[in-house]
Backbone as numpy.savetxt, mean C-alpha at the origin, in Angstrom:
# Nx Ny Nz CAx CAy CAz Cx Cy Cz
12.61 -7.76 25.56 11.37 -6.72 25.51 12.53 -5.56 25.95
12.19 -4.13 24.97 12.64 -3.07 25.01 11.73 -1.81 25.61
12.05 -0.49 25.91 11.47 0.58 26.01 11.01 1.69 25.11
10.01 2.42 24.80 9.85 3.28 23.96 9.58 4.44 24.20
10.05 5.46 24.00 9.34 6.25 24.98 7.95 7.01 24.64
7.00 7.25 25.68 5.24 7.51 25.55 4.82 8.35 25.62
4.56 9.46 24.29 4.06 11.11 24.74 2.87 11.21 24.58
2.50 12.70 25.20 1.78 12.99 25.43 0.95 13.56 24.54
0.56 13.54 24.39 -0.47 14.24 22.42 -0.78 15.26 23.44
-1.24 16.00 24.39 -1.87 17.54 24.71 -0.35 17.47 24.71
0.58 17.89 25.33 1.14 18.60 25.66 2.44 18.02 24.62
2.82 16.91 24.03 4.22 16.76 23.84 5.49 16.35 24.20
4.93 16.22 26.32 5.97 15.97 26.56 5.56 14.44 26.88
7.09 13.53 27.51 7.47 12.77 27.96 6.67 12.17 28.96
5.60 10.75 28.49 4.99 10.17 29.87 4.78 9.39 30.35
6.59 9.18 29.92 6.55 7.57 30.67 7.31 6.83 29.62
6.94 5.47 29.84 7.88 4.44 28.27 7.16 2.97 28.23
6.71 2.75 27.04 6.01 1.25 26.44 7.44 0.04 26.52
6.63 -0.54 26.84 7.41 -1.76 26.46 7.02 -2.72 25.45
7.84 -3.14 24.42 7.60 -3.49 23.04 8.63 -4.64 23.05
8.13 -5.46 22.05 8.66 -6.63 22.23 10.33 -6.37 20.92
11.49 -7.09 21.66 12.43 -6.64 21.14 12.78 -6.94 19.31
11.89 -7.98 19.22 12.39 -9.20 18.01 11.48 -8.43 17.50
10.89 -7.12 17.16 9.66 -5.92 16.48 10.61 -5.25 15.62
10.46 -4.28 17.28 11.63 -2.85 17.03 12.72 -2.81 17.34
13.47 -4.20 17.88 14.93 -3.91 17.52 15.91 -4.65 17.08
15.44 -5.19 15.70 16.51 -6.07 15.48 17.52 -5.54 14.24
18.16 -5.81 13.96 18.80 -5.15 12.75 18.69 -4.96 11.48
18.75 -3.83 10.99 18.71 -3.21 9.45 18.69 -4.17 8.69
18.15 -4.75 7.59 18.38 -5.51 6.58 17.81 -4.55 5.23
18.93 -3.63 4.28 18.32 -3.23 3.27 18.38 -3.94 2.13
18.85 -4.94 1.64 18.62 -5.43 0.63 17.25 -6.10 0.73
16.64 -6.67 1.94 15.23 -7.50 1.99 14.35 -5.89 1.60
14.41 -5.15 2.60 13.42 -4.14 2.89 13.57 -3.21 1.76
14.85 -3.36 0.50 14.17 -2.41 -0.41 13.38 -3.56 -1.58
14.47 -4.57 -1.62 13.30 -5.37 -2.11 11.70 -5.89 -2.57
11.72 -5.77 -0.66 9.69 -5.83 -0.45 9.64 -4.25 -1.14
9.75 -2.92 -0.48 9.27 -2.26 -1.17 8.99 -1.85 -2.43
10.20 -2.59 -3.23 10.55 -2.70 -4.80 9.55 -3.25 -5.27
8.76 -4.59 -4.53 7.68 -4.95 -5.51 6.14 -4.66 -4.40
6.46 -4.07 -3.71 4.62 -3.60 -4.02 4.61 -2.25 -4.82
5.73 -2.04 -4.87 5.14 -0.64 -6.03 5.13 -1.30 -7.31
5.91 -2.26 -7.25 5.69 -2.76 -8.51 4.37 -3.39 -8.95
4.04 -4.07 -7.78 2.28 -4.04 -7.23 1.17 -3.51 -7.64
1.51 -1.80 -7.95 0.38 -1.31 -8.07 0.82 -0.87 -9.46
1.14 -0.92 -10.31 1.54 -0.79 -11.70 0.10 -1.82 -12.41
-0.21 -0.94 -13.56 -0.91 -1.16 -14.52 -0.59 -1.33 -16.01
-0.19 -2.76 -16.40 -0.11 -2.49 -18.62 -1.19 -1.42 -18.82
-0.58 -0.88 -20.38 -0.87 0.33 -20.78 -1.27 -0.10 -22.27
-1.19 -1.54 -22.92 -1.80 -1.78 -23.99 -2.37 -3.16 -23.97
-3.40 -3.35 -24.63 -4.86 -4.44 -24.74 -5.18 -3.68 -26.05
-4.62 -5.57 -27.02 -5.85 -5.33 -27.85 -6.32 -7.03 -27.81
-7.39 -7.34 -28.58 -8.26 -8.24 -29.21 -8.04 -8.95 -29.85
-7.70 -10.40 -29.92 -7.87 -11.35 -30.00 -9.12 -11.89 -31.28
-8.70 -12.77 -32.10 -10.28 -13.50 -32.78 -11.19 -13.94 -31.65
-11.05 -14.06 -31.00 -12.06 -14.82 -30.09 -12.66 -13.27 -28.89
-11.93 -12.42 -28.79 -12.15 -11.25 -28.01 -13.06 -9.84 -28.51
-12.94 -10.35 -30.23 -13.84 -9.42 -30.85 -15.20 -9.92 -31.28
-16.19 -8.80 -30.60 -17.43 -9.06 -31.44 -18.21 -9.62 -32.73
-18.79 -10.75 -32.65 -19.38 -10.59 -33.51 -19.08 -12.08 -34.33
-19.15 -12.29 -35.73 -18.25 -13.62 -36.29 -19.31 -14.64 -35.46
-20.61 -14.80 -35.17 -20.84 -15.86 -35.10 -21.56 -17.31 -36.09
-21.75 -16.90 -37.04 -21.94 -17.40 -38.11 -21.30 -17.53 -39.10
-21.37 -18.56 -39.63 -20.17 -19.11 -40.80 -21.05 -17.84 -42.33
-19.57 -17.06 -42.82 -19.99 -16.21 -43.49 -21.11 -16.84 -45.24
-20.26 -17.71 -45.07 -21.36 -18.49 -46.68 -20.72 -19.67 -46.69
-21.31 -20.51 -47.14 -21.15 -22.34 -47.33 -19.79 -22.57 -47.52
-19.61 -23.53 -47.04 -18.09 -24.15 -47.56 -17.83 -24.33 -48.81
-18.59 -24.75 -49.58 -18.48 -25.01 -51.31 -19.56 -24.20 -51.86
-19.43 -24.20 -52.79 -20.20 -23.75 -54.29 -20.02 -22.40 -54.07
-19.77 -21.25 -53.92 -19.99 -20.48 -53.77 -19.26 -19.34 -54.18
-17.79 -19.76 -54.83 -16.69 -19.04 -55.70 -15.18 -18.97 -54.66
-16.06 -18.82 -53.83 -14.64 -17.80 -52.83 -14.53 -18.88 -51.56
-13.13 -17.96 -51.32 -12.49 -18.52 -50.52 -12.87 -19.38 -48.82
-12.42 -20.53 -48.42 -13.77 -21.11 -47.27 -13.02 -19.82 -46.28
-14.41 -19.62 -45.78 -14.24 -18.42 -44.37 -15.33 -19.24 -43.40
-14.77 -19.07 -41.83 -15.57 -19.46 -40.81 -15.74 -18.78 -40.33
-15.35 -17.91 -40.07 -16.02 -16.75 -38.98 -14.85 -15.29 -40.40
-16.07 -14.33 -39.56 -15.76 -12.49 -40.16 -14.61 -12.00 -38.92
-14.18 -12.56 -38.00 -13.77 -12.11 -37.28 -11.99 -12.15 -37.29
-11.41 -13.01 -38.50 -10.43 -13.85 -38.44 -9.42 -12.51 -38.95
-8.12 -12.80 -37.97 -7.47 -11.77 -38.60 -6.63 -11.29 -39.87
-7.40 -12.22 -40.63 -7.25 -11.24 -42.01 -8.17 -10.68 -42.73
-9.70 -10.33 -42.19 -10.34 -9.99 -42.57 -10.46 -8.28 -41.91
-11.44 -7.28 -41.99 -11.16 -5.98 -42.00 -12.36 -6.35 -40.26
-11.81 -5.81 -39.79 -12.98 -5.80 -38.54 -12.08 -7.22 -37.57
-11.51 -8.31 -38.21 -11.37 -9.04 -37.13 -10.08 -8.76 -36.15
-9.80 -9.83 -35.41 -9.02 -9.39 -34.35 -7.34 -10.00 -34.58
-6.17 -9.36 -33.40 -4.93 -9.16 -34.29 -4.77 -10.97 -33.94
-3.68 -10.93 -35.22 -3.07 -12.31 -34.92 -2.28 -12.83 -33.74
-1.58 -11.83 -33.18 -0.50 -11.95 -32.03 -0.92 -10.21 -31.15
-1.98 -10.47 -30.01 -2.25 -9.06 -29.72 -1.68 -8.86 -28.18
-1.27 -7.66 -28.24 -0.53 -7.43 -27.07 -1.55 -7.50 -25.66
-1.32 -7.86 -24.85 -2.08 -7.87 -23.50 -1.23 -6.89 -22.28
-1.73 -6.59 -21.27 -1.41 -5.61 -20.43 -0.32 -7.16 -19.66
0.37 -6.09 -19.19 1.86 -6.44 -18.76 1.82 -6.80 -17.05
2.02 -7.60 -16.36 1.35 -8.15 -15.17 3.22 -7.75 -14.43
3.37 -6.74 -13.40 4.35 -6.75 -13.26 4.24 -6.60 -10.95
3.41 -7.64 -11.31 3.18 -7.95 -9.85 4.93 -8.76 -9.28
5.20 -9.18 -8.47 6.37 -9.55 -7.84 6.07 -10.70 -6.67
6.88 -11.41 -6.55 6.01 -12.59 -5.60 6.85 -11.87 -4.23
6.41 -12.18 -3.08 7.05 -11.97 -1.91 6.37 -12.59 -0.76
7.08 -13.24 0.41 6.96 -14.37 0.66 5.92 -13.38 2.04
5.42 -14.70 2.99 4.76 -13.74 4.11 5.81 -13.67 5.01
7.01 -14.64 4.99 8.17 -14.14 6.30 9.02 -13.08 5.77
9.01 -13.01 4.28 10.15 -12.08 3.97 9.40 -10.53 4.53
7.77 -10.30 3.92 7.48 -9.41 4.03 7.34 -8.84 5.48
6.76 -9.64 6.49 7.14 -9.23 7.60 8.96 -9.37 8.32
9.29 -10.23 7.77 11.03 -9.07 8.06 11.37 -8.32 7.81
10.55 -7.22 6.72 11.35 -6.36 6.17 10.06 -5.29 7.20
9.01 -5.44 7.40 8.45 -4.44 8.44 9.03 -4.68 10.00
9.73 -6.01 9.96 10.16 -5.20 11.06 11.20 -4.60 11.16
12.18 -4.96 10.19 13.50 -3.82 10.30 13.23 -2.16 9.82
11.83 -2.11 9.89 11.90 -1.06 8.86 11.30 -0.16 10.65
10.60 -0.61 10.94 9.53 -0.19 12.29 11.47 -0.46 13.15
12.73 -1.33 13.01 13.42 -1.22 14.73 14.48 0.57 13.73
14.50 0.41 12.57 14.99 1.52 12.34 14.51 2.84 12.47
13.08 2.89 12.11 12.06 4.13 13.41 12.97 4.09 14.40
12.46 3.21 14.80 12.98 3.40 16.37 14.44 3.98 17.03
15.45 3.68 15.68 16.71 3.86 16.13 17.03 5.38 15.55
16.46 5.59 14.61 16.83 6.67 14.61 15.56 8.26 15.21
15.16 7.75 15.84 13.80 8.93 16.54 13.09 8.98 16.23
12.63 8.29 14.57 11.40 8.76 14.01 10.44 8.44 14.53
10.45 7.17 14.81 9.21 6.04 15.94 8.55 6.93 16.40
7.58 7.79 17.08 6.73 8.76 18.39 5.38 7.14 18.77
6.08 7.13 19.62 4.29 6.57 20.73 3.74 7.10 21.16
2.30 7.63 20.83 1.08 8.71 21.78 0.62 7.20 22.37
0.20 8.56 23.63 -1.19 8.07 24.53 -2.03 7.54 23.51
-2.84 8.21 22.97 -4.00 8.43 22.03 -4.26 9.36 20.81
-4.94 9.13 19.80 -4.57 10.11 18.98 -6.25 10.26 18.71
-6.82 11.27 18.66 -8.52 11.44 18.58 -8.79 12.77 18.24
-9.93 13.27 17.88 -10.28 14.33 17.13 -11.96 13.87 17.26
-12.16 14.95 18.30 -13.90 15.33 18.24 -14.70 15.19 16.55
-13.93 16.62 15.82 -15.09 16.47 14.49 -13.93 16.17 13.99
-14.33 16.60 12.58 -13.97 16.42 11.34 -12.98 17.74 11.10
-11.70 18.38 11.57 -11.44 19.34 11.62 -9.80 20.09 11.28
-9.39 19.87 10.25 -8.04 19.71 9.59 -7.41 21.01 10.31
-7.65 22.39 11.10 -7.55 22.60 12.19 -7.12 22.34 13.46
-7.33 21.45 13.74 -7.85 20.94 14.84 -6.17 19.72 15.03
-6.25 18.78 13.85 -5.57 18.18 13.29 -4.20 18.78 13.24
-4.00 19.70 12.66 -2.43 20.79 12.67 -2.29 20.88 13.86
-3.17 21.27 15.28 -2.39 21.69 15.93 -2.26 20.49 17.07
-2.48 19.24 16.95 -2.03 18.02 17.68 -0.62 17.97 17.24
-0.40 17.48 15.43 0.84 17.84 14.95 1.45 18.40 15.30
1.44 19.38 15.82 2.12 20.36 15.65 2.79 20.79 18.03
1.60 19.89 18.31 2.45 19.37 19.86 3.51 18.46 19.57
3.41 17.65 19.16 4.34 16.70 18.47 6.07 17.11 18.31
5.76 18.33 17.21 7.02 18.92 16.77 7.67 18.07 15.74
6.69 18.08 14.67 6.57 16.90 12.93 5.82 17.56 12.15
6.58 17.59 11.32 6.09 17.94 9.96 5.47 16.75 8.61
6.08 16.28 8.36 5.94 14.95 7.15 5.83 14.05 8.30
4.61 13.38 8.56 3.91 12.59 9.66 3.10 11.77 9.26
3.56 10.33 9.25 2.05 9.25 9.22 1.68 8.45 10.49
0.03 9.18 10.72 -0.21 8.63 12.00 -1.13 7.36 11.59
-0.40 6.56 12.47 -1.08 4.98 12.60 -2.01 4.63 13.60
-2.95 4.43 13.49 -4.03 4.10 14.90 -4.59 2.26 15.14
-5.09 2.39 16.12 -5.33 0.40 15.70 -6.84 0.57 14.87
-7.57 1.11 14.70 -8.74 0.68 13.60 -8.76 1.88 12.85
-9.62 2.04 11.82 -9.90 3.52 10.94 -10.75 3.91 12.29
-10.09 5.54 11.56 -10.93 6.36 12.54 -11.30 7.59 11.43
-12.56 7.96 10.95 -13.35 8.63 10.15 -12.79 9.82 10.37
-12.73 10.25 11.67 -13.26 11.90 11.64 -10.95 12.15 11.38
-10.57 11.53 11.84 -9.31 11.55 11.73 -8.61 11.08 9.98
-9.26 10.44 9.62 -8.69 10.64 8.20 -9.34 12.04 7.40
-10.49 12.31 7.87 -10.98 13.83 6.28 -10.39 14.88 7.11
-9.62 14.81 8.07 -8.93 16.20 9.03 -7.82 16.25 8.23
-7.13 15.20 7.97 -5.54 14.82 6.94 -5.94 14.95 5.71
-6.93 14.81 5.36 -6.76 13.99 3.43 -6.18 15.65 2.80
-6.36 16.24 3.32 -6.10 17.62 2.69 -4.78 18.22 2.82
-4.51 17.60 3.54 -2.49 17.80 4.19 -1.79 17.45 2.91
-1.08 17.56 2.82 -0.05 16.76 1.52 1.04 16.36 2.68
1.31 16.40 3.50 2.63 16.42 4.54 2.07 15.59 5.64
0.95 14.81 5.34 0.42 14.03 6.28 -0.25 13.17 5.98
-0.05 11.83 6.66 -1.20 10.30 6.04 -1.79 10.04 7.41
-2.83 9.31 7.28 -2.97 8.83 8.39 -3.86 6.77 7.93
-3.49 6.49 8.84 -4.09 4.16 7.77 -3.82 3.48 9.61
-4.54 2.74 9.13 -5.01 2.04 10.51 -3.97 0.76 10.50
-3.44 -0.34 11.37 -2.78 -0.93 11.38 -2.97 -1.97 10.52
-3.99 -2.49 10.00 -4.25 -3.40 8.85 -4.10 -2.82 7.21
-3.82 -1.58 7.03 -3.77 -0.70 5.93 -2.36 -0.36 5.81
-1.05 -0.77 6.93 -0.38 -0.63 6.91 0.49 -0.97 5.58
1.64 -0.44 5.48 2.26 -0.99 4.06 3.99 -0.24 3.89
4.66 -1.14 3.59 6.09 -0.83 3.61 6.71 1.13 2.87
5.88 0.91 2.53 5.93 2.10 1.23 5.57 3.85 2.29
4.65 3.32 2.93 4.35 4.25 3.58 5.44 5.16 5.02
5.92 3.36 4.77 6.44 3.46 6.59 8.00 4.31 5.99
8.52 4.31 4.96 9.33 4.77 4.36 9.57 6.33 4.06
8.28 6.43 3.56 7.94 7.54 2.97 7.81 9.02 3.67
7.55 8.65 4.68 7.00 9.75 5.87 8.89 9.55 6.50
9.14 11.14 7.06 10.00 11.75 7.86 9.62 11.05 9.29
8.47 10.91 9.17 8.00 10.74 11.09 7.01 9.83 11.01
6.72 8.56 12.14 5.97 7.80 12.27 5.08 8.22 13.73
3.93 8.23 14.09 3.47 8.64 15.17 2.86 7.01 15.24
2.90 6.50 16.01 1.52 5.57 16.91 1.39 5.14 17.70
-0.47 4.84 17.57 -0.99 5.18 19.66 -0.04 4.00 19.69
-0.42 4.20 21.38 0.20 2.74 21.66 -1.24 1.58 21.77
-2.63 1.68 21.17 -3.22 0.05 21.16 -2.69 -0.04 19.87
-2.38 0.39 18.69 -1.66 0.22 17.38 -0.07 -0.88 18.05
0.91 0.01 18.80 1.62 -1.12 19.39 1.40 -2.20 19.18
0.63 -2.57 19.89 0.27 -3.40 20.97 -0.26 -4.63 19.21
-0.87 -4.43 18.41 -1.66 -4.87 17.25 -0.22 -4.97 16.54
0.20 -4.54 16.05 1.60 -4.31 15.13 2.60 -5.51 15.66
2.84 -5.70 16.77 3.61 -6.91 17.63 2.85 -7.69 17.66
1.89 -8.27 17.32 0.35 -9.02 17.13 0.59 -9.82 16.13
0.88 -8.69 14.95 0.66 -8.95 13.65 1.77 -9.72 13.31
3.14 -9.06 13.81 4.66 -9.46 13.04 5.49 -10.11 13.69
4.72 -10.75 15.33 5.80 -11.77 15.63 5.86 -12.67 14.92
């Protein structure tokens, strides 16, 4: 076990310590693993940009255009053949799949490595709670100002609608719950603020 500083949100002052699992928040930073997982996560969000239809994807062409024999014309089974005008492509291009396979063990290891590095560099801030009474951006900004941070990601135990609505207009702030947390968000923000309840849930997911 190891201790992380607990900050009181209303005052921004230290209010004790939180005991956390050293196997989640105190492991050695594995740069190559983190790079691989972050790259794979970003690649999974890409979408292919080209799509062409083959003869089975083009609409129509269900009936044989004319009889097999007797018309004097070449044999034809469908009007959607690649050699016909309006037919499908012979070798059509398809949307490319950019996704990369990442094992669950690798993903969890990368997340543990990121959290440990955030804690080591002082970029991980644990607060008692982070709630607001109404969706007000001004109130959200005042609470963030108490922590003396600017580019910040707020991580809560569950989805908080008021918190999300209050932060969505701010370019330098993000809000997510533990279940929707991803490695790109963790490395993309300068500071990460985690509630005490969210810390326990993160431990359960990564142990």
